[in-house]
C-alpha positions as CSV (number, residue, x, y, z in Angstrom):
1,X,-13.8,-7.7,-28.1
2,X,-13.8,-4.0,-28.1
3,X,-16.8,-2.2,-27.6
4,X,-16.2,0.4,-30.7
5,X,-18.1,3.2,-31.8
6,X,-17.6,5.1,-34.8
7,X,-18.4,8.9,-35.5
8,X,-18.9,10.3,-38.7
9,X,-17.8,14.1,-38.9
10,X,-18.9,16.0,-41.8
11,X,-18.4,13.1,-44.0
12,X,-19.7,14.5,-47.6
13,X,-20.5,11.5,-50.2
14,X,-22.9,9.1,-49.5
15,X,-20.8,6.6,-50.9
16,X,-18.2,6.8,-48.5
17,X,-21.0,6.8,-45.9
18,X,-22.2,3.6,-47.3
19,X,-18.7,1.9,-47.7
20,X,-18.1,3.2,-44.1
21,X,-21.1,1.6,-42.5
22,X,-20.8,-1.7,-44.3
23,X,-17.0,-2.0,-42.8
24,X,-18.4,-1.0,-39.2
25,X,-21.4,-3.9,-39.8
26,X,-18.3,-6.3,-41.0
27,X,-16.2,-5.5,-38.3
28,X,-18.9,-5.4,-35.1
29,X,-18.9,-1.4,-34.5
30,X,-21.3,-1.5,-31.8
31,X,-22.6,2.0,-32.9
32,X,-22.4,4.8,-35.2
33,X,-22.9,8.5,-34.6
34,X,-23.6,11.0,-37.8
35,X,-22.3,14.8,-37.0
36,X,-22.4,18.0,-38.7
37,X,-23.6,17.5,-42.3
38,X,-22.9,13.7,-43.0
39,X,-25.6,12.6,-45.3
40,X,-28.2,9.9,-43.7
41,X,-31.6,9.5,-44.8
42,X,-33.0,10.9,-41.5
43,X,-33.5,14.1,-42.6
44,X,-35.6,15.8,-45.5
45,X,-38.6,15.3,-47.2
46,X,-39.7,11.5,-47.9
47,X,-38.3,11.9,-51.7
48,X,-35.3,13.4,-50.8
49,X,-34.5,10.4,-47.8
50,X,-35.2,8.1,-50.6
51,X,-32.8,9.2,-52.8
52,X,-30.1,9.2,-49.8
53,X,-31.3,5.7,-48.9
54,X,-30.5,4.7,-52.7
55,X,-27.3,6.2,-52.3
56,X,-26.1,5.0,-49.2
57,X,-27.2,1.4,-49.9
58,X,-25.3,1.4,-53.3
59,X,-22.3,1.2,-51.1
60,X,-23.8,0.2,-47.8
61,X,-25.3,-2.8,-49.3
62,X,-28.2,-3.2,-46.0
63,X,-25.7,-2.3,-43.3
64,X,-27.4,0.8,-43.0
65,X,-30.3,-1.1,-42.0
66,X,-28.3,-3.4,-39.6
67,X,-26.1,-1.1,-37.5
68,X,-26.9,1.1,-34.3
69,X,-27.0,4.7,-35.1
70,X,-27.9,8.0,-34.1
71,X,-27.5,11.6,-35.3
72,X,-25.9,13.8,-32.2
73,X,-24.1,17.3,-32.2
74,X,-20.2,16.3,-32.1
75,X,-19.0,17.9,-29.0
76,X,-22.2,16.6,-27.4
77,X,-21.3,13.2,-28.5
78,X,-17.8,13.5,-27.5
79,X,-18.7,14.6,-24.1
80,X,-21.0,11.9,-23.6
81,X,-18.8,9.2,-24.8
82,X,-16.1,10.2,-22.5
83,X,-18.5,10.4,-19.4
84,X,-19.6,7.0,-20.1
85,X,-15.7,5.8,-20.4
86,X,-14.8,5.7,-23.5
87,X,-11.4,6.9,-25.0
88,X,-12.2,8.8,-27.9
89,X,-9.5,8.7,-31.0
90,X,-9.1,11.0,-34.2
91,X,-7.9,9.1,-37.3
92,X,-5.9,12.2,-38.2
93,X,-2.2,12.9,-38.7
94,X,-0.4,15.2,-35.9
95,X,2.7,15.8,-33.9
96,X,2.0,13.3,-31.2
97,X,-0.2,10.6,-33.0
98,X,-0.1,7.3,-32.3
99,X,1.1,5.3,-35.4
100,X,-1.2,2.5,-36.0
101,X,1.7,0.5,-37.5
102,X,3.3,0.4,-34.0
103,X,0.0,-1.8,-32.9
104,X,-0.9,0.6,-29.8
105,X,-2.5,-0.9,-27.0
106,X,-6.3,0.3,-27.3
107,X,-8.7,0.6,-24.6
108,X,-11.6,-1.5,-24.5
109,X,-14.3,1.1,-25.1
110,X,-13.4,3.1,-27.9
111,X,-14.8,5.8,-30.1
112,X,-13.2,6.4,-33.5
113,X,-13.9,10.3,-34.9
114,X,-13.6,10.0,-39.1
115,X,-13.5,13.7,-40.7
116,X,-14.3,15.6,-43.9
117,X,-12.5,14.4,-46.7
118,X,-10.7,17.3,-47.8
119,X,-9.8,19.1,-44.5
120,X,-10.1,16.4,-42.0
121,X,-11.0,17.0,-38.4
122,X,-10.4,20.8,-37.2
123,X,-7.8,21.4,-34.8
124,X,-10.6,22.5,-32.0
125,X,-12.2,19.0,-32.1
126,X,-8.5,17.5,-32.0
127,X,-7.9,18.8,-28.6
128,X,-10.7,17.6,-26.9
129,X,-9.8,13.9,-28.3
130,X,-7.6,11.8,-26.0
131,X,-5.7,10.8,-28.9
132,X,-4.9,11.0,-32.4
133,X,-4.3,7.7,-34.5
134,X,-2.2,7.9,-37.5
135,X,-1.8,5.5,-40.4
136,X,1.8,6.1,-41.8
137,X,2.1,7.0,-45.4
138,X,4.6,5.7,-47.7
139,X,3.9,7.7,-50.6
140,X,3.8,11.1,-52.0
141,X,0.1,11.5,-51.1
142,X,-0.6,12.4,-47.5
143,X,-3.5,10.7,-46.7
144,X,-6.2,8.1,-47.8
145,X,-9.5,8.4,-49.0
146,X,-11.9,8.4,-45.6
147,X,-13.4,5.2,-46.1
148,X,-10.2,3.2,-47.2
149,X,-8.6,4.9,-44.1
150,X,-11.8,4.0,-42.1
151,X,-11.4,0.1,-43.3
152,X,-7.7,-0.1,-42.2
153,X,-7.9,1.7,-39.1
154,X,-11.1,-0.3,-38.1
155,X,-9.6,-3.8,-38.9
156,X,-6.3,-2.8,-37.0
157,X,-8.6,-1.9,-34.2
158,X,-10.8,-5.3,-34.2
159,X,-8.3,-7.9,-35.4
160,X,-7.1,-9.0,-32.2
161,X,-10.4,-10.1,-31.2
162,X,-11.2,-12.2,-34.3
163,X,-9.0,-14.7,-34.0
164,X,-10.4,-18.2,-34.5
165,X,-14.0,-16.5,-35.5
166,X,-15.1,-17.4,-39.7
167,X,-18.6,-16.3,-40.2
168,X,-20.0,-16.4,-43.6
169,X,-18.1,-18.3,-45.4
170,X,-18.9,-18.9,-48.9
171,X,-18.9,-22.2,-50.0
172,X,-18.5,-23.2,-53.9
173,X,-21.6,-24.0,-55.6
């Protein structure tokens, strides 16, 4: 099973943050790292923290309490992860990006950066990544919502390690 970390870079919506956290929990992400202005309930006055907690909880459904997380400056996080032997991928379209549909061979220690909803990940940060990972588009739109894109990418990255695993099966009442 891969050691997988997810870096949130300037994701604005608390609902996207919550949805991605839930996906991270379901797929065994070992740590999430909040960078930039990504909202989480670790900052601000108590009433502000409670408001953010409620908004994130609406889509995370408790995953915000079960995941290992921390806040870091994006450049420091990338440098530290690379120093610890992680390959850093950005989920972003680019000329030399790896096509997720081609099932690229990915290393065991992997960090995936998810970028801001409208503008994605800036070129300066992309240049610090080992590779870009792209979800091919078939329609007229050029991108998915960040929480949907995260779900697709994280599933593809982790699915090979899930064979034979069936936890949390719901049984009819």
